C-alpha positions in Angstrom: 23.0 15.3 5.3 25.3 16.0 2.0 27.6 17.6 1.4 27.0 19.3 -2.4 30.9 19.9 -3.8 29.6 17.7 -6.6 26.6 19.7 -6.9 23.3 20.0 -5.8 21.1 18.6 -7.8 23.2 15.7 -8.3 24.0 15.2 -4.6 20.5 15.5 -3.5 19.8 12.8 -5.9 21.9 10.5 -4.0 20.2 11.3 -0.9 17.3 10.2 -2.5 18.3 6.7 -4.1 19.6 6.5 -0.8 16.4 7.4 1.5 14.2 5.9 -1.2 12.5 9.6 -2.0 12.1 11.8 -4.6 12.8 15.9 -4.2 12.0 19.0 -5.8 14.2 22.0 -6.0 13.2 25.1 -6.4 15.6 27.4 -8.2 14.1 30.6 -6.9 15.0 29.9 -3.2 18.8 28.8 -4.2 21.1 31.4 -3.0 23.6 32.3 -5.4 26.5 34.5 -5.5 26.3 38.2 -7.0 28.8 37.7 -9.0 27.4 34.1 -10.3 24.2 36.2 -10.9 25.5 39.7 -13.0 27.8 36.9 -15.2 24.8 34.3 -16.0 22.1 36.6 -15.3 18.7 34.3 -15.3 20.6 31.4 -15.9 22.4 31.8 -12.4 20.1 29.6 -10.3 20.5 26.6 -13.0 23.6 27.0 -13.1 24.3 27.2 -9.1 22.0 23.9 -9.2 24.1 21.6 -11.0 27.6 23.1 -10.7 30.2 22.0 -7.9 32.6 23.5 -5.7 29.8 24.8 -3.5 31.2 23.1 -0.3 27.7 23.9 1.7 25.6 21.2 3.5 22.3 20.0 2.5 20.1 18.9 4.8 17.2 16.8 4.7 14.5 17.2 7.9 10.8 16.6 8.8 8.7 20.2 8.8 8.1 19.6 11.9 12.0 19.9 13.1 12.5 23.6 10.8 12.0 25.6 13.4 14.4 24.1 15.5 17.3 24.0 13.3 17.0 27.7 12.4 17.3 28.2 16.1 20.3 26.3 16.1 22.0 28.5 12.9 23.2 31.2 14.8 25.3 28.7 17.1 26.5 26.8 14.2 27.5 29.8 12.6 25.7 29.4 9.6 22.7 30.2 7.0 19.7 27.7 6.5 18.0 28.0 3.5 15.2 25.8 2.9 15.5 24.7 -1.7 12.8 22.3 -1.7 11.4 19.9 -0.7 11.1 15.7 -0.2 8.8 13.7 -1.7 7.2 10.0 -1.4 7.9 8.0 -4.5 10.9 7.4 -7.0 14.2 9.2 -6.3 13.9 11.6 -9.0 15.4 14.8 -8.2 12.7 17.9 -10.3 14.0 21.3 -10.6 11.7 23.6 -10.5 12.0 27.3 -11.9 10.4 30.4 -9.9 7.2 30.0 -11.9 6.8 26.7 -10.7 7.5 24.8 -14.5 10.0 22.1 -14.1 13.4 22.4 -15.7 15.6 20.3 -17.3 19.6 20.1 -15.8 21.5 19.2 -18.9 24.0 18.7 -16.6 23.2 17.7 -13.2 27.4 18.0 -11.0 30.6 17.1 -11.5 31.4 13.9 -12.4 34.8 12.1 -10.9 35.2 9.7 -13.8 34.2 12.0 -16.9 36.7 14.4 -18.6 
């Protein structure tokens, strides 16, 4: 589990490096604020995947444990939204558009050491 306040792609990348796995994020499944969708249209999900300040958590669980996590959501007072999957292999994060094509992010998240 990691917070995504620096950007989903960047923070999932940290999770992948620490766990020695890869990941795929499905842009079509990301929950994106209505105001963001209105302002950015088709680019909203890609922006949301790389922007910071979301203050959400990304949680990695085995597929078999997902139903138990979903059952816990009401007690925790939050929604659970599957947005991707972890993969064996290199610690690389692939972002896919709703058609399944790999999208290259021009920016992966907020970097505290850059101006």
